[in-house]
BADREN-530099 format. One line per field, with one value per residue: residue in one letter; x, y, z negated of N, C-alpha, C in turn. Coordinates in steps of 0.05 Angstrom, whole numbers, plus 32768, in hexadecimal, padded with zeros to 4 digits. Each point is the difference from the previous one (the first is absolute). Layout:
BEGIN
type: a	...
n.X: X	...
n.Y: Y	...
n.Z: Z	...
ca.X: X	...
ca.Y: Y	...
ca.Z: Z	...
c.X: X	...
c.Y: Y	...
c.Z: Z	...
// end
This chain:
BEGIN
type: x	x	x	x	x	x	x	x	x	x	x	x	x	x	x	x	x	x	x	x	x	x	x	x	x	x	x	x	x	x	x	x	x	x	x	x	x	x	x	x	x	x	x	x	x	x	x	x	x	x	x	x	x	x	x	x	x	x	x	x	x	x	x	x	x	x	x	x	x	x	x	x	x	x	x	x	x	x	x	x	x	x	x	x	x	x	x	x	x	x	x	x	x	x	x	x	x	x	x	x	x	x	x	x	x	x	x	x	x	x	x	x	x	x	x	x	x	x	x	x	x	x	x	x	x	x	x	x	x	x	x	x	x	x	x	x	x	x	x	x	x	x	x	x	x	x	x	x	x	x	x	x	x	x	x	x	x	x	x	x	x	x	x	x	x	x	x	x	x	x	x	x	x	x	x	x	x	x	x	x	x	x	x	x	x	x	x	x	x	x	x	x	x	x	x	x	x	x	x	x	x	x	x	x	x
n.X: 8620	8001	8010	7FF1	7FEA	8006	8008	7FE9	7FFD	800A	8019	8007	8017	7FF8	8008	8019	7FFB	8010	8002	8006	8007	8000	801A	7FFE	7FFF	7FFE	7FE8	800B	7FED	800D	7FEE	8009	7FF8	7FEE	8010	7FF5	7FF7	8002	7FEA	7FEE	7FF2	7FED	7FEC	7FE9	7FF4	7FE8	8001	8017	8012	800F	8002	7FE9	800D	8015	800D	8010	8011	800E	7FF7	7FEE	800E	7FEE	7FEF	8017	7FF7	801A	7FFF	7FFC	8007	7FFA	8006	8000	8005	800F	800A	8003	7FEC	8012	7FF1	8011	7FF8	800A	8000	7FF4	7FED	800C	7FE6	7FF8	7FF0	7FEE	7FF1	8015	7FF6	8006	7FF9	8003	7FFD	7FFE	8003	7FF6	800B	7FFD	8007	7FF2	8016	7FF7	8015	7FF7	800F	7FFD	7FFD	8004	7FFD	7FF2	7FEC	8006	7FE7	8006	7FEC	7FF9	7FF4	7FEC	7FF5	800D	800D	8004	801A	8003	8012	8008	800E	7FE7	8010	7FFD	8014	8000	800D	7FFD	8018	7FF7	7FEC	8003	7FEE	8006	7FF2	8002	7FFA	7FFD	8010	8003	7FFF	8010	8006	8017	7FF7	7FFC	7FEB	8006	7FE9	800E	7FEC	8008	7FF5	8000	7FF5	7FFA	7FF5	7FF4	7FFD	7FEB	7FFE	7FE7	7FF6	7FF1	8019	7FFA	8008	8012	7FFD	801A	7FFE	801A	8004	800E	7FFF	8010	7FE8	7FF6	7FF7	7FFE	7FFE	7FE7	8002	7FEA	800C	8014	8010	8001	8018	8014	8000	8005	8010	7FFB	8013
n.Y: 87BF	7FF1	800F	7FF5	8001	8019	8000	7FF3	8013	7FE8	7FFF	7FE7	7FF7	7FE7	8001	8008	7FEE	8010	7FEA	8015	7FEA	8015	8000	800B	8016	7FF6	7FF9	7FFE	800D	7FFB	8011	7FF7	8018	7FFA	8009	8018	7FF9	801B	8001	800A	8007	7FF2	800F	7FF6	7FEC	800B	7FFC	8009	7FF1	800E	7FE7	8006	8017	7FF0	8017	7FF0	8009	7FF4	8018	7FF9	8012	8012	7FF1	8000	7FEC	8001	8006	7FEB	800A	7FE8	800F	7FE7	8013	7FFC	8018	7FFA	8007	7FFC	8011	7FF8	8016	7FF3	8019	8001	800E	800E	8003	8017	7FED	8013	7FF7	7FFA	7FE7	7FF4	7FE7	7FF9	7FE7	7FFE	7FE7	7FFB	7FF0	8019	8008	8011	800D	8018	8006	8018	8006	8019	8010	7FEB	8012	8005	8001	7FE7	7FFB	7FEF	7FF1	7FF4	7FEC	7FF7	7FF1	8013	7FF8	8019	7FFC	8006	800D	800C	7FE9	7FFE	7FF9	8015	7FF8	8016	7FF4	8019	8004	7FEE	8011	8005	7FEF	8007	7FEB	800B	7FE7	800C	7FEB	8012	8010	7FEC	8004	800A	8000	7FE5	8006	800A	8007	800C	8011	8009	8018	800D	8018	800C	8015	8001	8018	7FFA	800E	7FF5	7FF1	7FFC	8003	7FE7	800C	7FED	7FF0	7FFF	7FE6	8005	7FE6	7FF5	7FE5	7FFE	7FF4	8012	7FF2	8019	8001	800A	7FFC	7FFA	7FE8	800C	7FF7	7FEB	8006	7FEF	7FED	8014	7FEE	8004	8012
n.Z: 784C	7FEB	7FF1	7FEC	800F	8005	7FE6	8001	8013	8003	800F	8005	7FFF	8007	7FE6	8008	7FEC	7FF3	7FF1	7FF2	7FF2	7FF0	7FFB	7FE7	8010	8018	8008	8018	800E	8016	800A	8018	8008	8011	8014	7FFE	7FE7	8000	7FF3	8011	7FEB	800E	8007	7FF5	800D	8002	7FE5	800A	7FF4	7FF0	7FF7	800B	7FFD	8006	8001	800F	7FEE	8014	800A	7FEF	7FF3	7FF7	800E	800E	7FF2	7FFA	7FE6	7FF0	7FE8	7FF6	7FEB	7FF6	7FEF	7FEA	8004	8019	800F	8013	800E	8013	800C	8015	8009	8018	7FF4	7FEC	8006	800A	800B	7FF8	8015	7FF2	8003	7FEA	8005	7FE7	8008	7FE5	8009	7FE8	7FEE	7FF7	8018	800D	8005	8001	800F	7FFE	8015	7FFA	8015	8010	8013	7FEA	7FEE	8006	7FFE	7FEC	8006	7FE9	800D	7FF1	8013	800E	7FEA	7FF8	8005	7FE6	800E	7FEA	8001	800A	8014	8011	8010	800F	8014	8009	7FF5	7FEE	8003	7FE6	7FF7	7FE7	7FF9	7FE8	7FF8	7FE8	7FF9	7FEB	8015	8008	7FE7	800A	8019	8001	800F	8018	800C	8013	8005	8017	7FFF	8017	7FFA	8017	7FF4	8018	800B	800F	8016	7FFE	8013	7FEA	7FFB	7FF6	7FEA	8005	7FEB	8006	7FFD	7FFB	8006	7FEC	8003	7FEC	8001	8011	8015	8007	7FE6	7FFA	7FE6	7FF3	8000	7FF3	8013	7FF1	7FF7	8003	7FEE	7FEF	7FF6	7FE7	8004
ca.X: 8011	800E	801D	8007	7FFD	8014	801A	7FFF	7FFE	801C	8006	801C	8009	8004	801C	8016	8006	8019	8000	801C	8005	8017	800C	7FED	7FF0	7FE6	7FFC	7FF8	7FF4	8002	7FEF	8002	7FE7	8002	8001	7FEC	7FE7	7FEB	7FE6	7FED	7FE7	7FE6	7FE4	7FF4	7FE4	7FED	7FFA	8018	8012	8017	8015	7FF8	800E	801B	800E	801D	800C	801C	8011	8001	8018	7FFE	7FF1	800B	8012	8013	800B	7FF9	8011	7FF4	8015	7FF1	8012	7FF4	7FF2	7FF2	7FFC	8007	7FF8	800B	7FF2	800F	7FEF	800F	8004	7FF0	7FF6	7FF9	7FE3	7FF6	7FEF	8012	7FFB	8008	7FF1	800C	7FF0	8013	7FF2	800F	7FF1	7FE8	7FEE	800B	8002	8004	800F	7FFE	8012	7FF8	8012	8019	8016	8005	8004	7FEC	7FF3	7FF6	7FEB	7FFB	7FE5	7FFA	7FE3	7FF3	8003	801A	8013	8014	801B	800F	8019	7FFC	800D	8003	8014	8004	8019	7FFB	8018	8001	7FE4	7FFB	7FF0	8005	7FED	800A	7FEB	800A	7FF4	7FEC	7FE7	7FF5	7FFE	8018	7FF9	8016	8003	7FED	7FFD	7FFD	7FF9	8007	7FF6	8004	7FEC	8002	7FE7	8003	7FE7	8000	7FE7	7FF7	7FF7	7FE9	800A	7FFD	8019	7FFD	8017	800D	8011	8016	8006	8011	8002	801A	7FFE	7FEE	8007	7FE9	7FE7	7FFC	7FEA	7FFA	8014	801B	800B	8014	8017	8003	8007	801B	8002	800F	801C
ca.Y: 7FEB	8009	7FFE	7FE6	7FEE	8007	7FF5	7FE3	7FF9	7FFC	7FE9	7FF9	7FE7	7FEA	8007	7FEE	8007	7FF7	8001	8005	8003	8010	8000	7FF5	8017	8001	7FF0	8012	7FF6	8014	7FF9	8012	8004	8008	801D	800A	7FF0	8010	8001	8014	7FF3	800B	7FFC	7FE8	8002	8001	7FE6	7FF1	800B	8010	7FEE	7FF3	800C	8006	8008	8001	801B	7FFA	8017	800C	7FF9	8005	7FEA	7FE6	7FF2	7FEE	7FED	8004	7FF1	7FFE	7FFA	7FFA	7FFE	7FFC	8018	8010	7FF7	8016	7FF9	8013	7FFF	800E	8009	800C	801C	800A	8019	8016	8002	7FFF	7FE8	7FE9	7FEF	7FE4	7FF1	7FE6	7FED	7FEF	7FEB	7FF3	7FE8	8008	8012	8010	801D	8010	8019	8012	8017	8013	8016	7FF1	800F	8018	7FF7	7FEB	7FFB	7FE5	7FF8	7FE4	7FF8	7FE3	7FFC	801A	8011	800B	7FF4	8013	7FF6	8019	7FFF	7FF9	8014	7FFD	8013	8000	800A	8004	7FFA	7FE3	7FF8	7FEB	8005	7FEB	8000	7FF1	7FFB	7FF2	7FE6	8000	8009	7FE9	7FEA	7FEF	7FE7	7FEE	8003	8012	8000	801C	8009	801C	800C	801C	800C	801C	800C	8018	8008	8003	800A	7FEE	800C	8012	8017	7FFB	7FF7	7FE6	7FF6	7FE8	7FF2	7FF0	7FEF	7FE9	7FED	7FF3	7FE3	7FF8	8008	8009	7FFB	8010	7FF5	800F	7FFA	7FFE	7FE5	7FFD	7FEF	7FEA	8006	8008	7FFB	8013	7FF9
ca.Z: 7FF6	7FE8	8001	7FF6	8016	8014	7FF9	8003	801C	8006	8011	8004	800A	7FED	7FF9	7FFF	7FE5	7FF5	7FE3	7FF7	7FE3	7FFB	7FE5	7FED	7FF7	800D	8018	8016	8018	8016	8016	8017	800E	801C	8006	8013	7FFE	7FF3	800D	7FF9	7FF8	8008	7FF9	8009	8008	7FEA	7FF5	7FFC	7FEC	8009	8009	8019	8017	7FF9	8019	7FFC	8001	7FFC	7FFF	7FE5	7FF0	7FE3	7FF2	8009	7FEC	800D	7FED	7FE4	7FED	7FE5	7FED	7FE7	7FEA	7FE6	7FF5	8014	801C	8012	801C	8013	801A	8015	8017	8016	7FF9	7FEA	800B	7FEF	7FFD	7FE4	7FFC	8006	7FE8	7FFE	7FEC	7FF8	7FF1	7FF0	7FF2	7FEA	7FF6	7FF1	800F	8016	7FFC	8019	7FFD	8016	7FFF	8016	8007	7FFF	800A	7FF0	7FE5	7FFD	7FE6	8000	7FED	7FFF	7FF8	7FFF	8002	8004	7FE9	7FFD	7FED	7FF7	8003	8001	800E	801C	8011	801C	8009	801D	800A	801D	800F	8006	8007	7FEC	7FE8	7FEB	7FEA	7FE9	7FED	7FE8	7FFD	7FEB	800B	800E	7FEC	8000	800D	8008	801D	800D	801E	8006	801B	8004	8018	8003	8011	8004	8009	8011	800C	801D	800B	8014	8019	7FFB	7FF1	7FE4	7FF3	7FF3	7FF2	800B	7FED	800C	7FE9	8004	7FEA	8002	8001	8015	801C	8010	7FF2	7FE9	7FF1	7FE7	7FEC	8009	7FFF	7FEB	8005	7FED	7FE4	7FF9	7FE3	7FF0	7FFE
c.X: 8011	801E	8009	7FFE	8015	801B	8001	8002	801C	8004	801D	8004	7FFF	801E	8013	800D	801B	8000	801D	8002	801A	8008	7FED	7FEB	7FE4	7FFF	7FF5	7FF3	8001	7FEF	8003	7FE5	8005	8001	7FEA	7FE6	7FEA	7FE6	7FF1	7FE5	7FE8	8003	7FF4	7FE3	7FEF	7FFA	8019	8011	8017	8015	7FF9	800F	801B	800F	801E	800B	801E	8012	8001	8017	7FFB	7FF0	800D	8014	8012	800C	7FF6	8013	7FF2	8015	7FF3	8013	7FF0	7FEE	7FF1	7FFD	8005	7FFA	800A	7FF2	8010	7FEE	8011	8006	7FEE	7FF7	7FF9	7FE2	7FF8	7FF0	8010	8001	800F	7FEF	800D	7FEA	8012	7FEF	8013	7FF0	7FE6	7FEE	800F	7FFF	8003	800E	7FFD	8013	7FF9	8016	801D	8018	8007	8007	7FEB	7FF6	7FF3	7FEB	7FFB	7FE3	8000	7FE2	7FF2	8003	801D	8010	8014	801B	8013	801A	7FFE	800B	8000	8013	8002	801B	7FFE	8019	8002	7FE5	7FF7	7FEF	8005	7FEC	800A	7FE9	800C	7FF1	7FEA	7FE4	7FF1	7FFC	8019	7FFD	8019	8005	7FEC	7FFF	7FF9	7FF8	8004	7FF3	8004	7FEB	8005	7FE5	8006	7FE4	8003	7FE5	7FF8	7FF5	7FE8	8009	7FFD	801A	7FFB	801B	800A	8012	8013	800B	8012	8000	8019	7FFE	7FEE	8009	7FE6	7FE5	7FFF	7FE7	7FFB	8015	801B	800A	8017	8017	8001	8009	801D	8002	8011	801D	800A
c.Y: 800A	7FFD	7FE4	7FEB	8005	7FF4	7FE2	7FF7	7FFE	7FE9	7FFA	7FE3	7FEB	7FFF	7FE9	8006	7FF4	8004	8002	8002	800F	7FFE	7FF2	8014	8000	7FEC	8013	7FF1	8016	7FF6	8014	8000	8008	801E	8006	7FF0	800F	7FFF	8019	7FF3	8010	801A	7FE8	8005	8000	7FE4	7FEE	800D	800F	7FEE	7FF2	800B	8008	8006	8000	801C	7FFE	8018	800D	7FF5	7FFF	7FEB	7FE5	7FF5	7FED	7FEC	8006	7FEE	8000	7FF6	7FFD	7FFB	7FFC	8017	8010	7FF1	8018	7FF7	8017	7FFD	8011	8005	8008	801D	8007	801C	8015	8003	7FFF	7FE7	7FE8	7FEF	7FE6	7FF3	7FE5	7FF0	7FED	7FEB	7FF3	7FE8	8008	8013	8010	801E	800E	801A	8011	8018	8012	8015	7FF5	8010	8019	7FF7	7FEB	7FFE	7FE5	7FFC	7FE2	7FFA	7FE1	7FFD	801B	8013	8009	7FF2	8015	7FF3	8018	8000	7FF5	8017	7FF8	8016	7FFD	800B	8003	7FF9	7FE3	7FF5	7FE9	800B	7FEA	8005	7FEE	7FFE	7FF2	7FE5	7FFF	8009	7FE9	7FE8	7FED	7FE6	7FEF	8003	8015	7FF8	801C	8003	801E	800A	801E	800B	801E	8009	8019	8007	8004	8009	7FEE	800F	8012	8018	7FFD	7FF6	7FE6	7FF9	7FE7	7FF4	7FEE	7FEF	7FE8	7FF0	7FEF	7FE2	7FF6	800B	8008	7FFC	8011	7FF5	8011	7FFB	7FFE	7FE3	7FFF	7FEE	7FE9	8009	8009	7FFE	8015	7FF7	8000
c.Z: 7FE8	8004	7FF6	8017	8015	7FFA	8003	801D	800C	8014	8000	8009	7FEA	7FFA	8005	7FE5	7FF8	7FE2	7FF6	7FE2	7FFC	7FE4	7FED	7FF8	800D	8017	8015	8016	8015	8017	8016	800F	801D	8003	8014	7FFF	7FF1	8010	7FF6	7FFC	800A	8010	800E	8009	7FE7	7FF7	7FFC	7FEA	800C	800D	801B	8019	7FF7	801A	7FFA	8004	7FFC	7FFD	7FE4	7FF0	7FE2	7FF1	8005	7FEC	8010	7FED	7FE4	7FF0	7FE5	7FEE	7FE4	7FE9	7FE6	7FF8	8015	801A	8012	801D	8012	801B	8013	8018	8017	7FFB	7FE8	8007	7FEB	7FFC	7FE3	7FFB	8009	7FE7	8002	7FEA	7FFC	7FF2	7FF3	7FF1	7FEC	7FF7	7FF2	800F	8015	7FFA	801B	7FF8	8019	7FFC	8018	8004	8001	8008	7FF0	7FE4	7FF9	7FE3	8001	7FE9	8001	7FF7	7FFE	7FFF	8002	7FE9	7FFD	7FEB	7FF9	8002	8003	8010	801D	8011	801E	800A	801E	8007	801E	8010	8008	8007	7FED	7FE9	7FEC	7FE9	7FEA	7FEB	7FE8	7FFD	7FEB	800A	800F	7FED	8000	800F	8007	801E	800A	801D	8008	801D	8002	801A	7FFF	8013	8002	800B	8010	800A	801E	8009	8017	8019	7FFC	7FEF	7FE2	7FF4	7FF0	7FF2	800D	7FEB	800F	7FE9	8008	7FE6	8003	8002	8017	801B	800E	7FF4	7FE7	7FF2	7FE6	7FEA	800C	7FFD	7FEB	800A	7FEC	7FE4	7FFE	7FE2	7FF3	7FFD	7FE4
// end
């Protein structure tokens, strides 16, 4: 399983959405997610896809998204992801899907609990965005991704989906080491799909 696919494997609650227009600087969308709704993905029977076997994993803290805040200002889009715990796992990922009037961008940030590095793609191709930033704060269990509006084409509105995944290894009954993917999607309840669920439109402030 590729790391790209792993970061897409996510679960959460259908959101109770609160739209908060603030000052004149940005429009915000806050989405609360269910606590303890992480799932572990696969392994599956031969011939089935990885998503055919989802196991609830409520004790996991590091993949568990509890809240997201999308802040859409004139010059930048900022997405805050609050977790139950920001772990130290090296294979700790966040993925953002950002839909605009002209297309969809994907931002992946890895090594969340240490020094996150963010990359942007569109239609599978890398997008140069020098001021793209991801910052992790372990004390507040929070990751913040900031995307310059110019990298997105200065969109009038965005729809944002957020997911987090942690990769770990485990030894099965046959003594074979397997990769386990623990994941959460900030817009779904008990379900993981190939595409991250998107929230409603957030207009530029």
